[in-house]
C-alpha angles and dihedrals in degrees: 000000000000116000124211094261092054093051093052093047089060095051117099122203123200118251089244094057091048091050092048092050091048091051091048090052094050090049093050093048091047092048092050090051090052095245122159122260110226089220088066091070130066116262113262098025125124089239094057091046091052091049091049091052091049089050091052092049092049091049091051089050091052089056094049103264117123109210112227113227090212093058134048095256 
């Protein structure tokens, strides 16, 4: 008899679906923390650039990479 854990272990999700789910998770966490959404700012503005940098740093943290403030990561 297959239990629930075995059934999910056999399922394969497309990379696109996994990427979409990850992006949705990052967006949800950022929204819950009150962080700015880059899309809320006009393209080319310093505010949008800063929000994009923060989004990239938050994404790196969620995959286990701690951005160093002294470097460009």
